[in-house]
N, C-alpha and C positions, 0 to 999 in steps of 0.2 A: 581502440577499444580496450578496456581493462578486463582482465579475468575476474570472475566472481566465484572463488573456489567453493564456498558453502553451497551456493545456489546452482552452480554448474553441476556439482556432485549430487545435489538433492532433486534435480529436475525429474528423474524417473519416479521418485517416491513421493513427490509433493502432493499429487492427487490421491495417494493412499493416506497421507497424513491428515488431510482435510476431508470431512464429510460434506462434500459440496452440495448434494441435494438438500440436506438439512440447513446448511448455512445460507444458501441462496433463497430457500423458502422463507427464512427469517428476515433476510436483508432486502429482498427485492421490493416488498411493499413500500419501504422507505424511499428507495430510488424512484419507483414509479410515481409516487406522489410528488417528489421533489422535481423530477424532470417535467411532469405535467404542469406543475405550478410555474416553472420557468420557461415553458414553451420550448423546451430543448429539442434539438434535432441532431446536432453533431457533438459526439462525446469523445474525449481523449482519456484513456486509462493509463496512467503513468506508473511504472514499476508493476507491470501486469502479471508477473509470474507466469503460470501456465495458462493464463488467458481466460479463466472461468468467469470473471466479472464481465470482461469484454464480450465474451460469447453470450452471456445472459442478456446484456444490453442489446446486442445485435439481434437476438431472438425476439426482442420487444419491438424491433423495427427501426432502431436508431442507426445512424451512420457512425461507425465506431473506428477509431484508431487506437492502437495499444502499443506501448513501448516498454522495453526492459533492457537493462545492461547485459544480462546473461543471454548469450546466444543459445545455450541449451534450453533455457526456459522459453525463448521465442520459438524455437523449433517444436517444442512440446505444445505450445499454444496453437501453432498452426495446425498440428495434427489433431488437437482437440476440436478446433473450429471446423475442420474438414469432416470430422466424425459427426458434429452437430448439424452440419449442413448450412453453415453461415460463413461469411467471408469478411470478417473485420480486417482492416489493414494492420499488419504487425511490422514493427521496425526495431532493430537493435540500437537503442539510444539510452544513455544514462541521464541522470539529473544534470541540468545545465546544458544539454545538447539539443533541446527541442527546437528553439527558435531558429537555430542555424540550419536545421534539416527539414522541418515541416513547413509546408507552404500555406496550410489552412489556419484559420482561427476557429475556436471551439466555444460552444455554448456552456459546456460543463467539462471540467477536468476532475477526475477522481484520482486520488493517491491513497490506496487502502492497504490493509494488512500489515500495519506497523512498518511501513516502508521508509518514511522520513527519518526515523532514528538511525538509519544506516549512514546518514550524514553526520559526522561527528564534530564538526566545528561550526561556529556561527557564520563564518565566511561562506562555507560550502552550502549551508542551509539557506542563507540569504540569496546566494547565486541561484540556487534551484527555484526559490520562490519567485525571483525576478524573471527567470526563464519561463516558468509556468504562466505568470501574468502576461508575458509578451505574446503568448499564443491563445490567450482568452479574448473573446470579443468584448467590447465595452459592456459592462454590467453582467458579463458572464461570471460563473461561480466556480470556485475550487472547493472540493470536498475532501477532507483529510480524516482518516481514521487511524489512530494510534492506540496502543495500550495507555492506560492512565498512569503515567510515570510519577505523577504527584503522589499517588498511593503506593506504587511499587517502591519508590525511594524512601518515603516516610516509614514504611513498614519493613523495609529490606526484604521484600517478597522475592525470594530466590528461585522458587520452583513454579513451573507452569504445569497444569494438569496433563498427565500422559494421554497419548492417543494410541488406539489399537485398531489394526486393520487385518482382515483375513480374506484370502482367496483360495477356495478349496482347502488343501492341507498346508497352505503357506500362511505364515503369521508374521506380522510386523508390530513392533512396539516403538513408539517415538517418545523420548524423554527430553525435556527442555529445561535449562536452568541458567541462571546468571551468576557470574562472578563480578562483584562490585570492585571497580578499579578507579577510585577517585571520581572524576566526571564521567568516565566511561563505564559501560557494562560489557563484559565478555559474554556473548550469547552462545551457549553450547547446545548442540543437537546430537543426541545419542540415538542411533538407529539399531535396534535389535531385530534379528531375522532368524527364522527357522522354518524348515519344511518337515512336516510330520513330527516324529519324535526325535529328530536330530538335535544336536546341541545348538544353542543359540550362537550366532555370530554377531559381532558388533562393529560399528563404525562411528566415529566421532568427528564432527565438523564444528567449526566455531567462527565467529566474526565479531567485530567490535560494534557496539551501538552507543548512541548518546540518548540518555533518558530525558528527552525534551519535555519540559513541563508546560502547563497550560499558559501561564503568563508570558513566558519567553516566546513560545510559538505565536501567541497573539500579538505581542509587540513587534516581532520580526515581520509578520504579515502586514501589520499596519505601516511599517517603515518601507515596505515595497509596493504600496498602493493596493493592498488587498484588505478590505474592511470586513472584519468578522461580524457576521449578522446573527449566527445561531451557534450555540455550544450545547452539545448533548452528551449524555453519559452512555448511550448505546443507540443502536438503530431503532429501538422502540420510541425514541424521541423524548425521553424524560430528561429533566434538567441535569446538567453535569454537577457531580459532587466530588470535589478533589479527594476527599478522604474515603469514599465508598464506591464510586463508579468503577466498573471494569475497564471501560474504554473512554476515549476522548474523541468525539466526532465534531469537527469544526467545519462550518460553512462560511466561506469568505467571498465577497463580491469584488470584482475588479472595479476600482474607482476610476472615474473618467480622467482624473489628473493625478500624477504622482505627487507624493509629499515634496515640498519645496527643495529639500536638501538632495533629492534624488534626480531632479529634472535635468541637471546638467550632465549626468553620467549615463542615464538609461533612456532608451527609446522604446 
C-alpha cells in the first residue's frame, strides 16, 4: 500500500471541511432515483474518503462496500459508520486493486468527490476503469463526479471557494487553489486554525491532479467497455455545459462485451 500524504494528514479535518448534512441533502435525491431506476442492491463506493456517502447509502438500506487508499481515511470512515449505527464493509484498496481483492460484483460503483483526477496518466486511469468494470455486474453502472475541468482549464480558474468551520471557540478555515503545471495541476490545501483569540496557525498540504476533460474521460470509458449513457452538469440532473457547469457527472453502463481490441488482454 502507498502512503497518501495529503489525505492521511487531512483525515481528521475532512469532515470539518465539508458540510455533510447540506451536501447529502442535495445529492441523495439523485442517488435514490438512480438506484431505484436500476433496481440496485449492492453498491461499491471507490475512493470513499471518510465514508459519508457509503454511510448514507447504507442508511438507505443498500449493501455497501467502500474502499480508499488512505488507511487514515478508512479508519475515520469506520468510526463515522459506527457513530451512525450502520456497518458498510470498508477496505484499504486503491485504484486498480479492486478485482484482485473483492469477491463480489456490484450493481453500482460510485467514484465521487473529484477522485479520478488523482490518476495523472492515461495508463493509470485506463487501468482503474478496467478494474472497476471487472467488479461491475453485466449492465451495472459506474457513476463518476469530478470538477468540470473543461471550464477550469479554459478559464485558468485557480481558486476554489474557501470553507469555514467552528466548534465552540475553535475555528478552521480551509483554502484550496491550483498551480497549473502543463498537463498537471498542483492541488494545494491550506488549513488555518485558531482557538479563541489566539494567533492563527497554518498547515499546507498538496498533491498532483490531472484535469481530465469530458471527451478524454468518455473516450477512455468507451475503450474499456463502459458506455456513457448520461452526462450531467451537477446532481440536479441538468445537461452538462463544458463552459459553464461546475461539475461533470458521468453515468456509464458496463457493456456485455469488451471492445474488440481489449478482449485478448482483459477478462
